[in-house]
N, C-alpha and C positions, 0 to 999 in steps of 0.2 A: 403346614401352617404354623406358625408360632404358637405355644401356649404362655398367656402371660403370668406374673406375678403381682404382687401388691405389696411388698414388705413395707414400704411407707405407713399403708393403711393398716396393714396387721399389725406392726409392730409400734405405733404410737398412738397417743389419744386424738380422737377425732372430735369433731362437732357434735352436740347432741342434739341439735335440732335440723331437721329434715327439709324445711322449707327453704327454697332458694330466693333469698330476699336479703336485701341490702342491710348490712346490721356489722356491729362489733361483735368478734368472736374471741371468748375466753375459756380459758382451760385446754384448748385444743392446739393441734399441728397441722390441721386440714379440715375441709367440710367437703361431705360427698355432693357432687353435683354432676349431672349428666349434660352432655354437649347438645345446644341448640338444634334442630334439624334444619338441614337447608334444603332448597328445592330441587338443585341440579348441580351436585358436586361431580369435577372433572381432574383428575389429576395433570396437570399441564408441564410439570417438570419432577423430576425426583432425581437423588444420587444414587447411581448404579452402585458405587461403590459401598454407599452406607446400607442400601438395601441388600446386597451380597452378604457385608459384615453381620446383619441382623438375620439373615436366611429369608428376606423375601424375595423370592423369584422376579427378575424384571418382567417378563409377560404378565405375571400377575399384578405389577404395580402401575400398570395401566388400563386396568379393568375396572368396570364400574363397581364390584365390591372392593377393592381397594379405595375407589373414590368415595362409597361409602363409609367406609373406617375413616381414613384420613380426612373426610368432612365432617365426621362427627356423627354421621348417619346411626351407625353400626356400631355395635361393639364384639369383638372376639374374645373368646374363650379366656377367663381368668382377668378380664381387664375389670376395674374398680374405679372408674373415675372421679377424681376429684382434684379441688382448688386448695393450696397450700396457704397458710396463715402465716403472715410476716409483717415485719414493719421497716421502717428506717430513716437514714437522715437523708434528706433533699436539700440540694445548694445549703450543705451547712446546717439545717435546722432538722429538730425532731419532728418527724409527721405522723407517729402515731402510728397504728394499724394500716398498712397497705393491702398485699397479698395478692394472689391471683386473680387481678380483677379480668383478664380476656385470656388468662391461659387455663385450659383444664388437662390435668395430668391421666395419661390412659393406664399406666401401669410400666411392668418393667419386661423385656425381651432379652433372652439371651444372646450376646453376639458369640461370633467365631472361636472367641478365646474364653467362652465360658462365663464373662462376666455380664452382668445384669446392667442393662441400660435403660433409663426412663423416656418413654416417649411423652410427650405433650402437644396438645393443640393450641396452637395461638391465634385467637380469633374465633372462638369456640361458643360463645356466646358469655351472659352474663352469669356471675357466681356472687356469693355473699359478700365480696371484697370489691364490687366493682364499682362501688359506690355511685355515683350517677351515670356512670358508664353504660356502653348496651354490651360491654365485652366483646365485640365483633372487631375485624381488620378489613383493610381495605388492600386492594391489589398493590398500589404502588410500594408501600410497606413492606409487604409480604415479599414482594419481587426482591428488594432491597435486604431483608433480612435472610431470606434463603440463597442467595448470591453470595453475601458477604460471609455467612457462616460456613460454606464450604472453601469459598477463596482463603480465608484465615487458615484453614486447616492446611491447603496446600503450601500456603506461606511458610507453614512449620510453625504457626502463633499456637499457644493453648486456646482451645475454644470450644463451645457447644458446636454441634453440627445439626445440618438440617436434610432431613429425610425425602420430602416430598412438598410440593407447591400445589395446592388446591384452588380453583375459582370455585365459588360458591352457587352461582347463578343468582346471589341477591345483590341489590344495590344499598349500600351504607351512606349514610348521611355524615359529611364531615366538614368542618371548619378548620381548612388545614392551619391558617396563621391565625386564628382566634380574632378575626377581624370583621364577624358579624356577617360573612359570606358562605354560608355553608353550601356545599352542591352536594350532588348523589355520586357515588364512585363504586364502582364493581369492588364487592365482597370477595375475600379470599382467606386461607388458611395454611400454616406453615405448619408443619410435622417437625417439632425439634427434638434433637438427641443430645443426651449427655448420661454419663454416669451418675449423675444426680444434679439437680436445679437447685439442691438447698443454698442458700446464701447468707451474706453477714446477716441481713437482718431478720432472718428467723429464730436467731439467736438474741439479738437486741429485744425484740418485743416481748420475749418472755423473760429477759432478765428486767427491763423497764416495768413488767407488771408483776414482778416477785413471783412468777410460777416457776419456782427454782428446781422442782422435782421435775418437772417437764422439759425444761431446760437442760439437767443433767441426762434426763431420756433420751434426747436429741443429739446432744454432744456423743453419748455411747454410740447410739445406733450411725450416725454420720462415721464416727472412728472406726467402729466393727464393718461395714460396710464398704467405705472408702478409701479408708487408712488401714487395712487389715495386718499390715505389717508393725503397727505400734501394739503394745501390750496393754488391754486395758485394764489387767490387775497391778499395772505398774504405778508407783505412787506419783511418779512425774506424766503419767501419760497425757493430761490436759496440757502440761507446759509442752513437752515434747511435740503435741499436734499443733498447740499455737505456733511453734518454731516452723513448722514445716508449711503452714498455710501463709505464714509471712515471706518464707523463702519462696514458696510457688507462685505469689501474688509480684514479689520481685522479678523473677523471671517472665513472667506474662507482659510487664509494664516495658522492660527491657525489648521485648519484640514488638510492642506496640512503635516504642521509639525507633525502632531499626526499618520497619517498612512505611512509616510515616501514618499511622493509623490513628485518628482521634474518636474516641468513644463517643464523648458529647453531651453523657449524662451519667456521671460516675459517682450517683447516688449510693449509699451503702447497700440497699435492697437489689441494686444491680451489680454485686460482687460476688461471685462463685466462693463457697467454701474448698473448692479444687483448684484456684488460681485459674481459671479457664474465662476466656471474654464471654459476657453473657448478654442478652439484651439487647441488640442492634435495633437501637432508636435511631436518633438525629445523628449518626455518627457520619464521619467524613474521613477523605483521603489528604493527605497534605501534597497539594500542586505546588503552587508558590509557597517557598518554605516561608514560614511565620511562627517563631516558636510560640506567638499569642492568638493563635486562631482557634476559633472553636465553631463549629458548624449548626450548632445548637442555637436558634432565635431567644429560646427562653434564656441563654447565659450571655446573650451579646451586650448585655451593660457591662458585666461585672468578669467575664472571661474566668471564671473559677475552674472550668474544665479544659482550659486550654491546653493546646498539644504540649508544651513546654512544662505546664504544671502537674502534670498525669502523674509522675513519681510523686510528689508532693501530697496531693490529693489520696495516692493508694497509701501511702504513710496514715494519714490522718483517718483513713478509713479502718485501717487495722489497728489504731488506737480506739475507734468506737468499739471493735469487735472485742478488744482487750477488755475494754470497760464491762462490757457484756457478760463476759466468761470470768469475770472477778471472781463471783459466787461459788465458782467451781475449784478456785484455787486459793483465794483470799490472801496470796503474796504478790505483791508487786515486783519484786525481782524476777520469776520467771517472765511475766508478760513484759517487762522491759526489756528482757535478752531477746524475746523475740523482734520487738520493734527494732531493737538494735541490729537482729541479723538481716532485717528486710533492708535498712541503711546498708551495711555492709555487703550483703548479696547484690542488692541493686550496683551499687557500686562498681564491685569487681566484675559482674556479669556486662555491665555498661561499657566499661574499658574493653574489655574483651571484645564485645560487640562492635564497638567503634573503630577498633584496630581492624577488625576483619574487614568492615564497610571500606577502610582506606587501605587494605590490602597490606597491611603489616603483619609479621609473623606474630607479635603480641605488644600488648600496650607497654611503653616505656615512660615510667611515672616522672623521670628527669626532664623528658621534652614535651611529650605527647599533651599533656595538660594544657599547655600555652598553644598547640597545635590546634588541638579543637576547640579552644577558647575563642582563639581567631579564624575557625574554620565558620562558627556559627555565626560571627559576626558579619564575616563576608558573604554567607547565602543569605543574610537579610540585606544587603547593599542596595539590592534591585531582586525584582521579581525573578526566582530562580526555580525552577521545577525540582524537587528534589530527588523524585526515581530518576529522570534523564543525568542530572547532575553526576550522582555515583555512577551509573553506567558509563558516563563519559570517562570517568577517572581510570575507570579499568580499560580504556581503551589506548591510554598514555604509554608510550615505548621509550625508555631510559637506557637500555642497555647501549654501552660503548661510551655513554656520559658518563664525567667525573662532576663531583659536587662542585669545583671551581666553574666547569663549563655551563653549568645551571645558570647562573645570574646573566652570563652571556646569549643563551640560545632562547631562556624564557622571558618574553617579551611581552608587550602588552597586546601585539597582534597573534602571536604565539596563543595567548588566553583566549583572545575573542576567538580564533579558530578553533579553539577544542571544545570551548564551551558554549558555543554560539546555540547549538540544538537546545540548552537546557534555559536560555534566557527567553523570555514571554515577548520582550519588547525590544530588540537590540537597541533602537535609537535610544532608550533611557540609560543604555550602558556607557556613563560617561568615561571621559578619561583618568578620572579621580577613582572611579570604581576599578577600573581596569588596573591601576597602579595598585590599590590595596589587594586585588584579587591576584595581581602578578607576584606581590610579595608573599601571600600565603603560598602560592603553588611553588614558587623556587624554595620556602622551609619545608614542604610537604615533599618536593622530589627528591630534595638533598636528603631527609628521612629515608626515600624509598633505598635510594642509592646505599644508605649504611644499614639497611636492612638486608640487602643482598640477595632478593629474589630475583629467579628469570622473570620476564613479562609475560610468558605465558603463564606460568605458575602462579603467579601474582594475578593475574586476570580471571583464570580459571577459580580462584579463591574467592574474588571478588563478586564474581556471576552467581555466585551459591548462596551469596546474603544480601544482594543488592538485586530486588527483582526487577524485571522490565515491564512487566505487565500487574498493575493492581487495579481494583473496583472503581476507576476514578469516577466522582459523580457523576458528570456528562453520561459517561457509557451506561451506567445504572439506569439513569433517565431516558435513554433511547431505547433501551430494553423495555421501558415501564409504557412509554408512548406508543410501543408497537402491542405492548400486550393487552394495553386498555382498548385497541382496536379488534383483538381477538387472536392477534400474531404473537405465539410465543416462541417463533423461531431465535429470536436475540437472546432471549433469556436463557434459551439452552445452549447458544452458540457460545455466551459469555462463560456458562456454567463448563464448558469442555477446554475453552482458553484459560480459563485460570486453574485448572489441574496443572499447569505446567508452567508456573510464572516467571521461572528464572532462566529459559531458555529462549531466543529469537523462534517463532514458528512462520513456516512459509507462509504466505499469501494473508497476514496477518498485521501489517504494518501501519495498518490504521489504528490499532488498540496500542501503539507505541507512543502516541503522539499528545504534546500538552494539551489540554484543556484549551479549545477553540474559544475565540473572543464571544461568539451568541452565549456561552454556557456561563460565563462571569457573574451574572448578576440573576440566573433564572432560576425560577422556584425547583428545587429538586437538586440543583448542578453546583448550589454555593451553599447557601443556609438552609436549615431544615429544623422543622417544629417538632416537638414531641408528639402531636398527633399522629394518628394512624387512622 
């Protein structure tokens, strides 16, 4: 059995008050707090890969002892449970102290490579940072977080992981859409895992409060344990660190854009200092391509965190982090250099990414900027499934065709035949839309011919970056519907399916389909709230 460590608790200043009551916590990075006991914890799903990585035996993971540990009833040797103190900007406004209001960190366990990973329970009860909340979580949001954490990992997106999903046997009251109609829902707890859960907001709160010595301690702790390749004795270490945070964040956002992921609530307290996707709340997957779409009901009016705005929001969030780290550098130039690195890294990585999605060897500045701009316009002419559109492009064969023949062969009828599976309603695809799409397709195929790749090689390349299986909202909701009836088979089926998102799996055609019409406006399948 794992022995746990608690570097965060042992190395950083903690809350001097021991009572678990909602309050402002000053001069501390955390508060010690025990999980709330639950009546009947049961592990209903777990990541066998993550369990193996952390040296938890798969047979043990389904025992009552494992359920007691990951349900918050039992602590293993070395665990010192705590809730972290942090603040953040929410929807562009400074929110002050936030903190782990429904998350309790258990401690750190060694992975197979010797690295320590923090395990935390989401939904394990109130902490000093819960404000008026109960610190609990319900099954529907827990299923979504558990599945998406693992799905993103297998898509190749930097992310925190999920170890287990536990139902607690408790009922939790939630007003899902804040409309005055609360209801009882099954309670659940997800055990989340990451090298660290430190976020931008940890540094923001300390800086805002002028707790500068603790700010320095936390920065040095994070660099020592999570950026060990940086030299703490170097006079440029904080600048080098910020530069790398900016680069990692840019790379993460490019991956979001590649697979059509919309985080939904990109507040600075939801931004990992490691450049990993963190806090899966009202996220969504782009189905009908719409750069202005957000899955978050709270953001329905302003669309601040819409799909197409995520790159700009990440830059804005990094600016807030730069402001927080200013006392450590007291120089504008290195912080601006980091922000510039974000812009440059995002641009170059995005160009490389979009070229690979289109099956091109490399991005050509002379021609491909216009090609991508026109593609974005074409995708929004009529409701077009992003995932199926890119997979359809990979099936196009152009060998034996010249650039001159493209204009003759690629007609509106040809376009309709090749893209029909990606359109949600073929009756809405007018002749005008087909003509515009044909014009783009002709440019694209001529570009492919100049690129000179064989069809087979190009298709193979495209299939490695364009997934066929993503955690569509309606698929998650179907699993939730069954889980709320005590049937967790679909949760586990999705978990297995999403481990191989780039290859067509036998007898899994139903998971490759567009969102069905019944799911268009159904709660959990379209818009979601921050409530869990």
